[in-house]
py3Dmol code that shows the C-alpha trace and the ligand (Angstrom):
import py3Dmol

protein = """\
ATOM      1  CA  UNK A   1     -67.645  30.349 239.962  1.00  0.00           C
ATOM      2  CA  UNK A   2     -70.872  29.384 241.605  1.00  0.00           C
ATOM      3  CA  UNK A   3     -71.043  30.925 245.110  1.00  0.00           C
ATOM      4  CA  UNK A   4     -73.332  28.864 247.277  1.00  0.00           C
ATOM      5  CA  UNK A   5     -75.124  29.435 250.578  1.00  0.00           C
ATOM      6  CA  UNK A   6     -74.110  27.208 253.488  1.00  0.00           C
ATOM      7  CA  UNK A   7     -76.246  26.966 256.635  1.00  0.00           C
ATOM      8  CA  UNK A   8     -74.792  25.504 259.837  1.00  0.00           C
ATOM      9  CA  UNK A   9     -77.119  24.879 262.763  1.00  0.00           C
ATOM     10  CA  UNK A  10     -76.809  22.926 265.959  1.00  0.00           C
ATOM     11  CA  UNK A  11     -76.595  22.917 269.727  1.00  0.00           C
ATOM     12  CA  UNK A  12     -74.339  25.331 271.581  1.00  0.00           C
ATOM     13  CA  UNK A  13     -70.580  24.785 271.552  1.00  0.00           C
ATOM     14  CA  UNK A  14     -70.632  22.053 268.915  1.00  0.00           C
ATOM     15  CA  UNK A  15     -67.812  23.696 266.961  1.00  0.00           C
ATOM     16  CA  UNK A  16     -70.083  25.399 264.423  1.00  0.00           C
ATOM     17  CA  UNK A  17     -68.041  28.589 264.285  1.00  0.00           C
ATOM     18  CA  UNK A  18     -64.715  26.736 264.012  1.00  0.00           C
ATOM     19  CA  UNK A  19     -65.954  24.837 260.959  1.00  0.00           C
ATOM     20  CA  UNK A  20     -67.625  27.935 259.508  1.00  0.00           C
ATOM     21  CA  UNK A  21     -64.405  29.979 259.763  1.00  0.00           C
ATOM     22  CA  UNK A  22     -62.394  27.225 258.054  1.00  0.00           C
ATOM     23  CA  UNK A  23     -64.925  27.065 255.219  1.00  0.00           C
ATOM     24  CA  UNK A  24     -65.012  30.855 254.820  1.00  0.00           C
ATOM     25  CA  UNK A  25     -61.218  30.933 254.642  1.00  0.00           C
ATOM     26  CA  UNK A  26     -60.847  28.148 252.134  1.00  0.00           C
ATOM     27  CA  UNK A  27     -63.618  29.252 249.756  1.00  0.00           C
ATOM     28  CA  UNK A  28     -63.270  32.985 250.334  1.00  0.00           C
ATOM     29  CA  UNK A  29     -66.832  33.228 251.601  1.00  0.00           C
ATOM     30  CA  UNK A  30     -68.358  35.641 254.095  1.00  0.00           C
ATOM     31  CA  UNK A  31     -68.821  34.121 257.544  1.00  0.00           C
ATOM     32  CA  UNK A  32     -71.697  35.346 259.696  1.00  0.00           C
ATOM     33  CA  UNK A  33     -71.935  34.271 263.337  1.00  0.00           C
ATOM     34  CA  UNK A  34     -75.620  34.951 264.048  1.00  0.00           C
ATOM     35  CA  UNK A  35     -75.185  34.036 267.727  1.00  0.00           C
ATOM     36  CA  UNK A  36     -73.024  37.169 268.040  1.00  0.00           C
ATOM     37  CA  UNK A  37     -76.025  39.242 266.951  1.00  0.00           C
ATOM     38  CA  UNK A  38     -78.333  37.746 269.617  1.00  0.00           C
ATOM     39  CA  UNK A  39     -75.524  38.182 272.125  1.00  0.00           C
ATOM     40  CA  UNK A  40     -75.070  41.863 271.199  1.00  0.00           C
ATOM     41  CA  UNK A  41     -78.797  42.581 271.650  1.00  0.00           C
ATOM     42  CA  UNK A  42     -78.548  40.839 275.037  1.00  0.00           C
ATOM     43  CA  UNK A  43     -75.560  42.991 275.995  1.00  0.00           C
ATOM     44  CA  UNK A  44     -77.575  46.084 275.074  1.00  0.00           C
ATOM     45  CA  UNK A  45     -80.431  44.873 277.295  1.00  0.00           C
ATOM     46  CA  UNK A  46     -78.039  44.224 280.208  1.00  0.00           C
ATOM     47  CA  UNK A  47     -76.283  47.603 279.830  1.00  0.00           C
ATOM     48  CA  UNK A  48     -79.621  49.392 279.758  1.00  0.00           C
ATOM     49  CA  UNK A  49     -80.953  47.481 282.781  1.00  0.00           C
ATOM     50  CA  UNK A  50     -83.730  45.842 280.779  1.00  0.00           C
ATOM     51  CA  UNK A  51     -82.811  42.313 281.856  1.00  0.00           C
ATOM     52  CA  UNK A  52     -81.335  40.562 284.907  1.00  0.00           C
ATOM     53  CA  UNK A  53     -81.610  36.962 286.101  1.00  0.00           C
ATOM     54  CA  UNK A  54     -85.031  37.658 287.609  1.00  0.00           C
ATOM     55  CA  UNK A  55     -86.353  40.603 285.608  1.00  0.00           C
ATOM     56  CA  UNK A  56     -86.984  41.247 281.909  1.00  0.00           C
ATOM     57  CA  UNK A  57     -88.644  44.369 280.502  1.00  0.00           C
ATOM     58  CA  UNK A  58     -89.578  42.824 277.149  1.00  0.00           C
ATOM     59  CA  UNK A  59     -91.718  45.747 276.047  1.00  0.00           C
ATOM     60  CA  UNK A  60     -88.934  48.273 276.556  1.00  0.00           C
ATOM     61  CA  UNK A  61     -86.458  46.079 274.694  1.00  0.00           C
ATOM     62  CA  UNK A  62     -88.879  45.826 271.772  1.00  0.00           C
ATOM     63  CA  UNK A  63     -89.286  49.613 271.811  1.00  0.00           C
ATOM     64  CA  UNK A  64     -85.496  50.031 271.801  1.00  0.00           C
ATOM     65  CA  UNK A  65     -84.801  47.735 268.849  1.00  0.00           C
ATOM     66  CA  UNK A  66     -84.676  50.597 266.347  1.00  0.00           C
ATOM     67  CA  UNK A  67     -81.843  52.133 268.403  1.00  0.00           C
ATOM     68  CA  UNK A  68     -79.699  49.001 268.223  1.00  0.00           C
ATOM     69  CA  UNK A  69     -77.242  48.895 265.355  1.00  0.00           C
ATOM     70  CA  UNK A  70     -75.257  45.737 264.746  1.00  0.00           C
ATOM     71  CA  UNK A  71     -72.282  45.594 262.441  1.00  0.00           C
ATOM     72  CA  UNK A  72     -69.635  43.011 261.615  1.00  0.00           C
ATOM     73  CA  UNK A  73     -66.225  44.516 260.836  1.00  0.00           C
ATOM     74  CA  UNK A  74     -63.530  42.273 259.429  1.00  0.00           C
ATOM     75  CA  UNK A  75     -60.345  42.225 261.522  1.00  0.00           C
ATOM     76  CA  UNK A  76     -57.426  41.343 259.246  1.00  0.00           C
ATOM     77  CA  UNK A  77     -55.131  40.296 262.090  1.00  0.00           C
ATOM     78  CA  UNK A  78     -57.672  37.898 263.553  1.00  0.00           C
ATOM     79  CA  UNK A  79     -58.918  36.706 260.168  1.00  0.00           C
ATOM     80  CA  UNK A  80     -62.576  37.067 261.072  1.00  0.00           C
ATOM     81  CA  UNK A  81     -65.208  39.731 261.675  1.00  0.00           C
ATOM     82  CA  UNK A  82     -65.848  41.257 265.073  1.00  0.00           C
ATOM     83  CA  UNK A  83     -69.193  42.426 266.390  1.00  0.00           C
ATOM     84  CA  UNK A  84     -69.870  46.140 266.849  1.00  0.00           C
ATOM     85  CA  UNK A  85     -72.858  47.300 268.882  1.00  0.00           C
ATOM     86  CA  UNK A  86     -73.727  50.946 268.159  1.00  0.00           C
ATOM     87  CA  UNK A  87     -70.214  51.403 266.748  1.00  0.00           C
ATOM     88  CA  UNK A  88     -68.402  49.921 269.748  1.00  0.00           C
ATOM     89  CA  UNK A  89     -66.410  46.709 269.476  1.00  0.00           C
ATOM     90  CA  UNK A  90     -68.140  44.288 271.870  1.00  0.00           C
ATOM     91  CA  UNK A  91     -66.488  41.070 270.696  1.00  0.00           C
ATOM     92  CA  UNK A  92     -65.119  40.300 274.187  1.00  0.00           C
ATOM     93  CA  UNK A  93     -68.138  41.373 276.228  1.00  0.00           C
ATOM     94  CA  UNK A  94     -70.622  39.273 274.252  1.00  0.00           C
ATOM     95  CA  UNK A  95     -68.722  36.026 274.993  1.00  0.00           C
ATOM     96  CA  UNK A  96     -68.956  36.273 278.793  1.00  0.00           C
ATOM     97  CA  UNK A  97     -70.985  33.837 280.863  1.00  0.00           C
ATOM     98  CA  UNK A  98     -73.261  36.657 282.057  1.00  0.00           C
ATOM     99  CA  UNK A  99     -74.386  37.195 278.454  1.00  0.00           C
ATOM    100  CA  UNK A 100     -74.615  33.431 277.818  1.00  0.00           C
ATOM    101  CA  UNK A 101     -76.931  33.108 280.800  1.00  0.00           C
ATOM    102  CA  UNK A 102     -79.497  35.573 279.424  1.00  0.00           C
ATOM    103  CA  UNK A 103     -79.183  35.319 275.643  1.00  0.00           C
ATOM    104  CA  UNK A 104     -81.699  32.504 275.153  1.00  0.00           C
ATOM    105  CA  UNK A 105     -84.386  34.565 276.898  1.00  0.00           C
ATOM    106  CA  UNK A 106     -83.751  37.461 274.538  1.00  0.00           C
ATOM    107  CA  UNK A 107     -83.690  35.106 271.530  1.00  0.00           C
ATOM    108  CA  UNK A 108     -87.218  33.913 272.350  1.00  0.00           C
ATOM    109  CA  UNK A 109     -88.693  37.336 271.524  1.00  0.00           C
ATOM    110  CA  UNK A 110     -90.238  37.319 268.028  1.00  0.00           C
ATOM    111  CA  UNK A 111     -89.599  41.025 267.422  1.00  0.00           C
ATOM    112  CA  UNK A 112     -85.891  40.491 268.115  1.00  0.00           C
ATOM    113  CA  UNK A 113     -85.778  37.522 265.749  1.00  0.00           C
ATOM    114  CA  UNK A 114     -87.623  39.425 263.029  1.00  0.00           C
ATOM    115  CA  UNK A 115     -85.068  42.239 263.049  1.00  0.00           C
ATOM    116  CA  UNK A 116     -82.030  39.940 263.093  1.00  0.00           C
ATOM    117  CA  UNK A 117     -83.361  37.491 260.498  1.00  0.00           C
ATOM    118  CA  UNK A 118     -84.041  40.384 258.082  1.00  0.00           C
ATOM    119  CA  UNK A 119     -80.453  41.620 258.530  1.00  0.00           C
ATOM    120  CA  UNK A 120     -79.078  38.101 258.047  1.00  0.00           C
ATOM    121  CA  UNK A 121     -81.066  37.585 254.839  1.00  0.00           C
ATOM    122  CA  UNK A 122     -79.755  40.902 253.553  1.00  0.00           C
ATOM    123  CA  UNK A 123     -76.131  39.864 254.262  1.00  0.00           C
ATOM    124  CA  UNK A 124     -76.612  36.587 252.418  1.00  0.00           C
ATOM    125  CA  UNK A 125     -78.616  37.753 249.445  1.00  0.00           C
ATOM    126  CA  UNK A 126     -75.745  37.319 246.950  1.00  0.00           C
ATOM    127  CA  UNK A 127     -74.588  33.867 248.147  1.00  0.00           C
ATOM    128  CA  UNK A 128     -70.960  33.062 248.926  1.00  0.00           C
ATOM    129  CA  UNK A 129     -71.867  32.925 252.580  1.00  0.00           C
ATOM    130  CA  UNK A 130     -71.538  30.517 255.451  1.00  0.00           C
ATOM    131  CA  UNK A 131     -73.822  31.352 258.353  1.00  0.00           C
ATOM    132  CA  UNK A 132     -74.079  29.573 261.684  1.00  0.00           C
ATOM    133  CA  UNK A 133     -76.837  29.651 264.275  1.00  0.00           C
ATOM    134  CA  UNK A 134     -79.975  27.793 265.304  1.00  0.00           C
ATOM    135  CA  UNK A 135     -82.530  28.587 262.591  1.00  0.00           C
ATOM    136  CA  UNK A 136     -80.407  29.211 259.496  1.00  0.00           C
ATOM    137  CA  UNK A 137     -81.465  26.149 257.485  1.00  0.00           C
ATOM    138  CA  UNK A 138     -85.050  26.287 258.742  1.00  0.00           C
ATOM    139  CA  UNK A 139     -85.943  29.993 258.743  1.00  0.00           C
ATOM    140  CA  UNK A 140     -83.200  32.328 257.483  1.00  0.00           C
ATOM    141  CA  UNK A 141     -82.186  30.380 254.358  1.00  0.00           C
ATOM    142  CA  UNK A 142     -84.630  27.493 253.878  1.00  0.00           C
ATOM    143  CA  UNK A 143     -83.317  27.263 250.288  1.00  0.00           C
ATOM    144  CA  UNK A 144     -79.626  27.019 251.304  1.00  0.00           C
ATOM    145  CA  UNK A 145     -77.498  24.861 248.977  1.00  0.00           C
ATOM    146  CA  UNK A 146     -75.923  22.952 251.840  1.00  0.00           C
ATOM    147  CA  UNK A 147     -77.272  22.502 255.364  1.00  0.00           C
ATOM    148  CA  UNK A 148     -75.213  21.049 258.190  1.00  0.00           C
ATOM    149  CA  UNK A 149     -76.467  20.137 261.647  1.00  0.00           C
ATOM    150  CA  UNK A 150     -73.844  19.756 264.380  1.00  0.00           C
ATOM    151  CA  UNK A 151     -74.184  17.795 267.582  1.00  0.00           C
ATOM    152  CA  UNK A 152     -71.845  16.530 270.318  1.00  0.00           C
ATOM    153  CA  UNK A 153     -72.279  15.216 273.841  1.00  0.00           C
ATOM    154  CA  UNK A 154     -73.091  17.820 276.502  1.00  0.00           C
ATOM    155  CA  UNK A 155     -69.860  16.983 278.313  1.00  0.00           C
ATOM    156  CA  UNK A 156     -67.682  17.506 275.225  1.00  0.00           C
ATOM    157  CA  UNK A 157     -69.414  20.791 274.529  1.00  0.00           C
ATOM    158  CA  UNK A 158     -69.135  22.094 278.085  1.00  0.00           C
ATOM    159  CA  UNK A 159     -65.452  21.110 278.193  1.00  0.00           C
ATOM    160  CA  UNK A 160     -64.830  23.020 274.956  1.00  0.00           C
ATOM    161  CA  UNK A 161     -66.594  26.152 276.228  1.00  0.00           C
ATOM    162  CA  UNK A 162     -64.888  25.887 279.634  1.00  0.00           C
ATOM    163  CA  UNK A 163     -61.431  25.801 278.006  1.00  0.00           C
ATOM    164  CA  UNK A 164     -62.281  28.789 275.823  1.00  0.00           C
ATOM    165  CA  UNK A 165     -63.298  30.911 278.805  1.00  0.00           C
ATOM    166  CA  UNK A 166     -60.396  29.798 281.017  1.00  0.00           C
ATOM    167  CA  UNK A 167     -57.933  30.531 278.177  1.00  0.00           C
ATOM    168  CA  UNK A 168     -59.306  34.055 278.034  1.00  0.00           C
ATOM    169  CA  UNK A 169     -58.713  34.452 281.743  1.00  0.00           C
ATOM    170  CA  UNK A 170     -62.353  34.310 282.888  1.00  0.00           C
ATOM    171  CA  UNK A 171     -63.071  32.789 286.295  1.00  0.00           C
ATOM    172  CA  UNK A 172     -65.710  30.121 285.686  1.00  0.00           C
ATOM    173  CA  UNK A 173     -66.430  26.668 286.989  1.00  0.00           C
ATOM    174  CA  UNK A 174     -67.179  23.647 284.860  1.00  0.00           C
ATOM    175  CA  UNK A 175     -70.556  22.775 286.397  1.00  0.00           C
ATOM    176  CA  UNK A 176     -71.825  26.273 285.773  1.00  0.00           C
ATOM    177  CA  UNK A 177     -70.805  26.015 282.102  1.00  0.00           C
ATOM    178  CA  UNK A 178     -72.368  22.561 281.722  1.00  0.00           C
ATOM    179  CA  UNK A 179     -75.602  23.844 283.224  1.00  0.00           C
ATOM    180  CA  UNK A 180     -75.601  26.886 280.914  1.00  0.00           C
ATOM    181  CA  UNK A 181     -74.994  24.810 277.776  1.00  0.00           C
ATOM    182  CA  UNK A 182     -77.849  22.437 278.653  1.00  0.00           C
ATOM    183  CA  UNK A 183     -80.196  25.197 279.749  1.00  0.00           C
ATOM    184  CA  UNK A 184     -79.651  27.157 276.524  1.00  0.00           C
ATOM    185  CA  UNK A 185     -80.263  24.038 274.439  1.00  0.00           C
ATOM    186  CA  UNK A 186     -83.479  23.414 276.346  1.00  0.00           C
ATOM    187  CA  UNK A 187     -84.803  26.967 275.846  1.00  0.00           C
ATOM    188  CA  UNK A 188     -83.601  27.140 272.217  1.00  0.00           C
ATOM    189  CA  UNK A 189     -85.227  23.794 271.324  1.00  0.00           C
ATOM    190  CA  UNK A 190     -88.566  24.418 273.018  1.00  0.00           C
ATOM    191  CA  UNK A 191     -89.268  28.070 272.160  1.00  0.00           C
ATOM    192  CA  UNK A 192     -92.290  28.860 270.037  1.00  0.00           C
ATOM    193  CA  UNK A 193     -90.639  31.028 267.378  1.00  0.00           C
ATOM    194  CA  UNK A 194     -87.975  29.301 265.236  1.00  0.00           C
ATOM    195  CA  UNK A 195     -86.961  26.532 267.647  1.00  0.00           C
ATOM    196  CA  UNK A 196     -83.645  24.777 267.117  1.00  0.00           C
ATOM    197  CA  UNK A 197     -84.367  21.691 265.057  1.00  0.00           C
ATOM    198  CA  UNK A 198     -82.667  19.735 262.329  1.00  0.00           C
ATOM    199  CA  UNK A 199     -84.330  20.349 258.991  1.00  0.00           C
ATOM    200  CA  UNK A 200     -85.014  17.191 256.961  1.00  0.00           C
ATOM    201  CA  UNK A 201     -82.453  18.082 254.323  1.00  0.00           C
ATOM    202  CA  UNK A 202     -79.633  18.895 256.763  1.00  0.00           C
ATOM    203  CA  UNK A 203     -76.648  16.560 257.080  1.00  0.00           C
ATOM    204  CA  UNK A 204     -75.881  15.696 260.678  1.00  0.00           C
ATOM    205  CA  UNK A 205     -72.373  15.674 262.140  1.00  0.00           C
ATOM    206  CA  UNK A 206     -71.773  14.335 265.610  1.00  0.00           C
ATOM    207  CA  UNK A 207     -68.314  15.526 266.541  1.00  0.00           C
ATOM    208  CA  UNK A 208     -68.100  14.017 270.020  1.00  0.00           C
ATOM    209  CA  UNK A 209     -65.315  11.778 268.779  1.00  0.00           C
ATOM    210  CA  UNK A 210     -64.506  13.161 265.351  1.00  0.00           C
ATOM    211  CA  UNK A 211     -61.535  15.513 264.988  1.00  0.00           C
ATOM    212  CA  UNK A 212     -62.002  18.895 263.392  1.00  0.00           C
ATOM    213  CA  UNK A 213     -59.760  18.055 260.416  1.00  0.00           C
ATOM    214  CA  UNK A 214     -61.602  14.889 259.484  1.00  0.00           C
ATOM    215  CA  UNK A 215     -64.870  16.725 259.765  1.00  0.00           C
ATOM    216  CA  UNK A 216     -63.655  19.658 257.715  1.00  0.00           C
ATOM    217  CA  UNK A 217     -62.469  17.352 254.928  1.00  0.00           C
ATOM    218  CA  UNK A 218     -65.830  15.619 254.756  1.00  0.00           C
ATOM    219  CA  UNK A 219     -67.609  18.956 254.625  1.00  0.00           C
ATOM    220  CA  UNK A 220     -65.295  20.251 251.867  1.00  0.00           C
ATOM    221  CA  UNK A 221     -66.176  17.196 249.776  1.00  0.00           C
ATOM    222  CA  UNK A 222     -69.841  18.059 250.228  1.00  0.00           C
ATOM    223  CA  UNK A 223     -69.247  21.684 249.264  1.00  0.00           C
ATOM    224  CA  UNK A 224     -67.164  20.767 246.206  1.00  0.00           C
ATOM    225  CA  UNK A 225     -69.959  18.525 244.968  1.00  0.00           C
ATOM    226  CA  UNK A 226     -72.269  21.592 244.903  1.00  0.00           C
ATOM    227  CA  UNK A 227     -69.925  23.926 243.020  1.00  0.00           C
TER     228      UNK A 227
END
"""
ligand_1 = """\
21
C5P
O -74.129 30.532 268.717
P -74.147 31.047 270.138
O -74.005 29.959 271.142
O -73.204 32.175 270.347
O -75.617 31.661 270.297
C -76.050 32.243 271.500
C -77.563 32.125 271.634
O -78.217 32.955 270.649
C -78.157 30.747 271.441
O -78.102 29.954 272.625
C -79.597 31.080 271.041
O -80.389 31.359 272.168
C -79.443 32.367 270.249
N -79.433 32.158 268.804
C -80.631 31.994 268.159
N -80.666 31.894 266.788
C -79.549 31.930 266.068
C -78.291 32.066 266.725
C -78.264 32.161 268.097
O -81.673 31.950 268.782
N -79.618 31.850 264.739
"""
view = py3Dmol.view(width=600, height=400)
view.addModel(protein, "pdb")
view.setStyle({"model": 0}, {"cartoon": {"style": "trace"}})
view.addModel(ligand_1, "xyz")
view.setStyle({"model": 1}, {"stick": {}})
view.zoomTo()
view.show()
């Protein structure tokens, strides 16, 4: 069978990873959450005191990039891959609000992007992959067979993220989450290198009011038409 490349881009918390996991499961494709990679580099920078809310030693982070190893390991019980930073499972740590608050600053650095994009292209070189992020259809796989672009209202997205964090037992407040979602979108859309934008050939899905099942069915029809 023909194993295609599927690129999913869009604003934060638009349900990209939910859709991507469903696709990967149904078609037996590899799912790569590229946001996890930017988050892991950010965690490294925080742990090594290279970044705080009012300080960022960009040069030192760039010098440290060769010491940062990122690996996805499939967890059978969970049904998806977890992120390992220098051989330590950091899946929980990378999803905290403290990482979310700094990740867009780290993702602006071209040297960081260059390293991660090269690794992403390597993972997807044989097709049979569904990758989500901000620059997948524009930069990582401009030749992808199917490109999706997800949007939803800021309120819907913040509510989704808020529930996720509360369910995990994190103490967060809604306004802080809403601010973070909007602030990340602003930085991600206006940065110089690989800004978040919908490529001309991407199909847009606004899921403010569309349920995940309806959306998934429509996307499967699109995928099936490419196989
Ligand atoms: O997808 P997620 O919300 O986990 O991504 C976290 C952040 O990583 C984004 O807000 C963005 O700054 C950065 N990112 C990126 N390019 C990607 C994926 C994520 O710049 N392909």
